[in-house]
C-alpha positions as a printed Julia matrix, in Angstrom:
393×3 Matrix{Float64}:
 59.95  101.48  111.34
 57.84   99.68  114.03
 56.59   95.91  113.17
 52.93   97.5   112.52
 54.43  100.08  110.08
 56.49   97.49  108.37
 53.59   95.27  107.99
 51.65   98.45  106.42
 54.58   98.99  104.06
 54.74   95.36  102.98
 50.77   94.98  102.54
 50.89   98.16  100.35
 53.68   96.73   98.14
 51.89   93.5    97.74
 48.84   95.05   96.4
 50.78   97.1    94.07
 52.31   93.68   93.04
 48.99   92.14   92.61
 47.95   95.2    90.3
 50.87   94.31   87.97
 53.1    97.04   89.4
 56.16   95.01   90.07
 59.59   95.92   90.89
 60.85   94.97   87.24
 60.17   97.21   84.47
 56.81   98.82   83.85
 55.72   98.86   80.26
 55.26  102.55   79.06
 57.01  105.35   77.7
 57.97  107.36   80.91
 60.66  106.75   83.49
 59.23  108.43   86.51
 61.85  109.67   89.55
 59.92  110.27   92.94
 61.77  113.34   94.42
 61.16  113.32   98.0
 62.55  116.56   99.76
 61.92  119.6   101.99
 60.19  122.08   99.87
 58.71  124.05  102.53
 59.9   124.74  105.93
 63.57  125.6   107.16
 65.27  123.7   104.64
 63.27  125.05  101.5
 66.24  126.94   99.99
 68.37  123.7   100.19
 65.7   121.54   98.5
 65.24  124.13   95.78
 69.01  124.19   95.05
 68.79  120.34   94.67
 65.93  120.32   92.39
 67.26  123.11   90.08
 70.41  121.28   89.69
 68.51  118.22   88.57
 66.38  120.28   86.25
 69.38  122.0    84.82
 70.82  118.59   84.07
 67.61  117.65   82.36
 67.69  120.92   80.32
 71.23  120.23   78.98
 70.72  116.7    78.26
 67.13  116.6    77.18
 64.16  114.75   78.87
 64.28  111.47   76.85
 66.78  108.68   77.5
 66.77  105.43   75.55
 63.53  106.42   74.14
 61.8   106.85   77.41
 60.37  110.39   78.68
 61.96  111.56   82.15
 59.42  112.79   84.51
 60.21  114.15   88.08
 57.31  113.58   90.48
 57.85  116.21   93.31
 56.76  115.56   97.05
 57.39  117.99   99.71
 57.85  116.69  103.47
 57.43  120.2   104.97
 60.84  119.76  106.62
 62.53  117.07  108.92
 59.67  114.61  109.14
 60.34  110.87  108.82
 56.85  109.75  109.06
 55.78  112.05  106.16
 58.72  111.18  103.93
 57.93  107.35  104.48
 54.38  107.74  103.58
 55.13  109.79  100.52
 57.76  107.41   99.39
 55.26  104.55   99.73
 52.71  106.61   97.67
 55.08  107.09   95.02
 55.88  103.44   94.88
 52.33  102.09   95.1
 50.32  104.92   93.38
 52.65  106.54   90.9
 54.85  103.5    90.28
 58.07  105.3    90.08
 61.35  103.78   88.74
 63.67  105.92   91.1
 63.27  107.55   94.42
 65.54  110.46   94.95
 66.36  113.74   96.76
 66.54  113.81  100.75
 68.01  117.14  102.17
 68.11  115.99  105.77
 69.15  112.39  107.22
 65.93  111.52  109.11
 63.87  111.78  106.03
 66.26  109.65  104.13
 66.49  106.79  106.89
 62.74  106.72  106.9
 62.4   105.47  103.44
 64.88  102.5   103.76
 62.4    99.86  104.25
 60.19  101.11  101.46
 63.06  101.23   99.0
 64.07   97.9    99.99
 60.89   96.02   99.84
 60.06   97.74   96.71
 63.48   97.24   95.16
 63.65  100.7    94.08
 67.1   102.43   93.48
 67.29  105.33   95.61
 69.63  108.19   94.94
 70.62  110.39   98.08
 71.52  113.87   96.8
 72.29  115.3   100.0
 71.55  113.68  103.39
 75.09  113.26  104.87
 75.02  110.77  108.02
 77.44  107.99  107.38
 75.06  105.15  108.06
 72.52  106.03  105.41
 73.68  103.68  102.64
 74.02  100.86  105.25
 70.29  100.82  105.79
 68.97   99.69  102.14
 70.91   97.77   99.65
 68.99   99.9    97.11
 70.37  103.29   98.43
 73.36  105.03   96.64
 74.73  108.56   97.67
 76.25  111.17   95.3
 76.82  113.93   97.87
 79.08  113.37  100.72
 79.18  112.24  104.2
 80.18  114.25  107.34
 83.1   112.32  108.43
 84.45  112.32  104.73
 84.74  116.04  104.75
 85.5   116.53  108.38
 88.37  114.34  109.03
 90.86  116.1   106.44
 90.03  119.36  108.31
 91.01  117.89  111.57
 94.35  116.77  110.03
 94.94  120.19  108.66
 94.26  122.05  111.9
 96.83  119.67  113.68
 99.34  120.15  111.02
 99.15  123.96  111.3
 99.77  124.35  115.11
 96.28  124.33  116.52
 96.34  121.95  119.81
 93.23  122.91  121.38
 89.65  123.08  120.09
 85.98  123.68  121.18
 83.29  121.77  119.12
 79.8   123.02  118.73
 77.56  120.98  116.29
 73.84  120.57  115.6
 72.5   117.42  117.76
 71.39  115.29  114.96
 72.9   112.46  112.89
 75.29  114.57  110.68
 76.33  116.85  113.54
 77.12  114.16  115.7
 79.11  112.34  112.77
 81.1   115.58  112.33
 81.85  115.84  116.02
 83.08  112.23  116.34
 85.17  112.46  113.06
 86.84  115.69  114.18
 87.47  114.4   117.64
 88.8   111.1   116.55
 91.12  112.48  113.99
 92.27  115.48  116.05
 92.98  113.54  119.22
 94.75  110.94  117.33
 97.26  113.7   116.09
 97.72  114.71  119.7
 95.17  117.56  119.81
 93.11  118.45  122.77
 89.11  118.83  122.65
 88.66  121.38  125.57
 84.98  121.17  125.45
 81.81  120.15  123.22
 78.17  121.22  122.78
 75.52  120.06  120.95
 72.72  122.34  119.75
 69.07  121.75  119.02
 68.25  121.29  115.08
 65.07  123.28  115.25
 65.25  127.14  116.18
 68.57  127.04  118.02
 69.55  130.48  120.06
 73.15  130.59  119.38
 74.16  133.57  122.12
 74.96  131.31  124.94
 77.18  128.96  123.0
 78.98  131.87  121.47
 79.73  133.2   124.84
 80.92  129.95  126.12
 83.44  129.91  123.31
 84.6   133.52  123.95
 85.09  132.65  127.92
 86.89  129.44  127.06
 89.23  131.21  124.59
 90.39  128.02  122.61
 92.77  128.4   119.89
 90.02  127.27  117.67
 86.3   126.3   117.44
 84.99  123.68  115.13
 81.2   124.19  113.9
 78.74  122.27  112.31
 75.2   123.5   111.46
 72.87  122.58  108.77
 72.92  124.56  105.48
 69.62  126.45  105.59
 69.24  129.84  107.54
 71.42  128.61  110.49
 74.85  129.59  109.1
 73.94  133.27  108.66
 72.66  133.38  112.16
 75.45  131.65  113.83
 77.93  133.82  112.16
 75.88  137.04  113.13
 75.94  135.89  116.73
 79.84  135.13  116.48
 80.48  138.7   115.17
 78.31  140.32  117.89
 80.38  138.56  120.46
 83.59  139.63  118.64
 84.58  136.15  117.83
 85.27  136.87  114.2
 87.9   139.4   114.88
 89.27  137.47  117.81
 92.47  135.22  117.77
 90.2   132.17  117.69
 90.29  130.38  114.33
 86.96  129.27  113.13
 86.76  125.82  111.46
 83.84  124.42  109.99
 82.41  122.03  107.23
 81.46  123.5   104.05
 77.82  123.56  105.24
 78.45  126.7   107.37
 79.89  128.67  104.63
 77.6   127.24  102.09
 77.79  129.35   98.65
 74.14  130.03   98.07
 74.05  131.68  101.73
 77.53  132.97  102.13
 76.63  136.55  100.78
 74.03  136.66  103.83
 76.9   135.99  106.35
 78.72  139.16  105.01
 82.04  139.91  106.08
 81.61  137.98  109.18
 82.49  134.91  107.17
 86.05  136.29  105.97
 88.98  133.71  107.25
 86.88  130.8   108.2
 88.72  127.68  107.18
 86.36  124.83  105.97
 86.78  121.38  104.17
 84.17  120.22  101.71
 83.71  118.59   98.36
 82.42  121.4    96.46
 82.98  125.2    95.93
 81.28  127.53   93.52
 84.79  128.95   92.87
 86.32  125.4    92.0
 88.74  126.15   89.38
 87.97  123.82   86.52
 86.62  124.56   83.08
 83.52  121.84   83.9
 82.6   123.86   86.88
 82.91  127.42   85.21
 80.59  126.13   82.49
 78.33  124.6    85.17
 78.14  127.77   87.2
 77.58  129.82   84.12
 74.84  127.62   82.82
 73.22  127.5    86.38
 73.11  131.37   86.91
 71.82  131.93   83.52
 69.08  129.6    84.28
 68.56  130.67   87.83
 69.67  134.18   88.36
 68.32  134.36   91.77
 70.64  131.43   93.03
 74.44  130.9    93.33
 75.02  127.21   92.78
 76.17  125.4    95.77
 76.89  121.63   96.73
 73.15  120.78   96.86
 72.81  121.91   93.37
 75.84  119.83   92.36
 74.08  117.01   94.31
 70.95  117.14   92.26
 72.92  117.78   89.0
 75.22  114.59   89.46
 72.4   112.55   90.8
 70.59  113.09   87.5
 73.83  112.18   85.72
 73.77  108.76   87.37
 69.88  108.34   86.69
 70.32  109.1    83.13
 73.32  106.59   82.89
 71.32  103.94   84.37
 68.43  104.4    82.19
 70.85  104.45   79.12
 72.65  101.25   80.17
 69.51   99.42   80.9
 67.89  100.67   77.66
 64.94  102.21   79.43
 63.93   98.79   81.32
 64.37   99.56   85.2
 64.96   96.38   87.2
 66.16   97.36   90.82
 68.96   94.79   91.13
 70.23   95.53   87.63
 70.05   99.2    88.34
 72.23   98.83   91.36
 74.71   96.74   89.5
 75.1    99.71   87.22
 75.44  102.12   89.93
 78.07  100.17   91.8
 81.56  101.44   90.55
 80.06  104.23   88.62
 82.35  106.85   87.54
 81.6   110.49   86.48
 83.57  113.76   85.96
 81.55  116.4    87.82
 81.83  120.07   88.47
 83.46  119.14   91.82
 86.06  116.97   90.24
 86.13  113.06   89.56
 83.6   110.77   91.66
 83.06  107.25   91.89
 80.35  105.34   93.69
 82.25  102.65   95.79
 80.82   99.32   94.85
 81.02   97.98   98.47
 79.38  100.91  100.39
 77.53  102.49   97.52
 78.66  105.85   98.91
 80.64  108.45   96.88
 84.29  108.65   96.45
 85.7   112.21   95.8
 88.25  114.79   96.25
 87.89  116.98   99.54
 89.3   120.45   99.51
 90.26  122.83  102.34
 89.09  126.29  101.83
 89.14  129.8   103.33
 86.68  132.43  102.85
 88.07  135.22  100.9
 86.52  138.29   98.97
 87.41  138.59   95.51
 85.83  141.47   93.14
 83.16  142.13   95.83
 82.0   138.37   96.1
 82.59  136.11   99.27
 84.2   132.86   98.04
 85.23  129.53   99.5
 88.84  129.57   97.89
 90.28  126.11   97.78
 93.94  125.95   98.67
 94.47  122.18   99.47
 93.34  119.11   98.09
 92.92  115.43   99.44
 92.17  113.16   96.57
 89.78  110.19   96.22
 88.97  110.15   99.82
 86.2   107.37  100.91
 84.06  107.74  103.91
 85.81  107.01  106.82
 82.78  106.18  108.83
 82.65  102.9   107.13
 86.48  101.88  107.25
């Protein structure tokens, strides 16, 4: 944010304070959550999954906490649009006087609201955006989702332990992709592996054919992929299948974004055998997850719950707990004190908010795409417990 933009934010927030809308509690019967996400554009399905997870939690637990009505005020950025995200967050604080900010599928939009959250002292719950640096940008940011280094490093170690010595990396050229690339390279080379080449692909409307052909020509033991979870995973796997890579000897390694549960069926059998690491699978074998999946599919029969849905679901659990513990009187600093060290039993497994980094600590699972009863699933076969974000260590 430029100096002029920062002055504009500060002036608006000063006006809000002058009108009696302070960072401390607002008298009233409603707790307002400003949901900023990408409800139209290329990430619309991801934003929908997140919101449906939030609303499922509200349906299961009621819309009243500590005597206060919970209200979600939904705002659409239209895609990766930092200036729009910042403006919407500012309006939510100044005009709507929200108690929390939440949402954010993509990193640029989350980073854009850091100064707004800080100056307004608004607890902001990041429900997906996964670049490691995000929580360092505001003391009022907390993340319930994951970071790319957190889910990538275990996969690099798995690859080296399982005889893979040469890997080509291909990632989307923005914060999460760069985080994934750096984390994989660092861990894999530390184990003695070799990166035989790398490419960074554009975020908007990439054409994957040339990249897939490069992989085929190099013929490494494995290729490591990161693309964001929208329509790109199906596109890249279709291209890999057309180039014969899905039936070659080259192993396909990826973060869970590439085999995101809600989109996996669109990828078809081309996805079979892909090895990924992530923090949540629709097929996670726990009683709590089975209950979550059944409730989600009953409520939203056109969607399969994925890690975005879990991010929204757990984000609401955190907000509800803060409201309950503060007896419905939301002060930014007191809210963050509750959030730091928060523990929760999630459909993904146990999670905790690291009190130092305000980032999530959780189990990471290595999975393989398999077909069971006609469904493509991310089947977990190895668990790495209580993983912190290595990007902050």
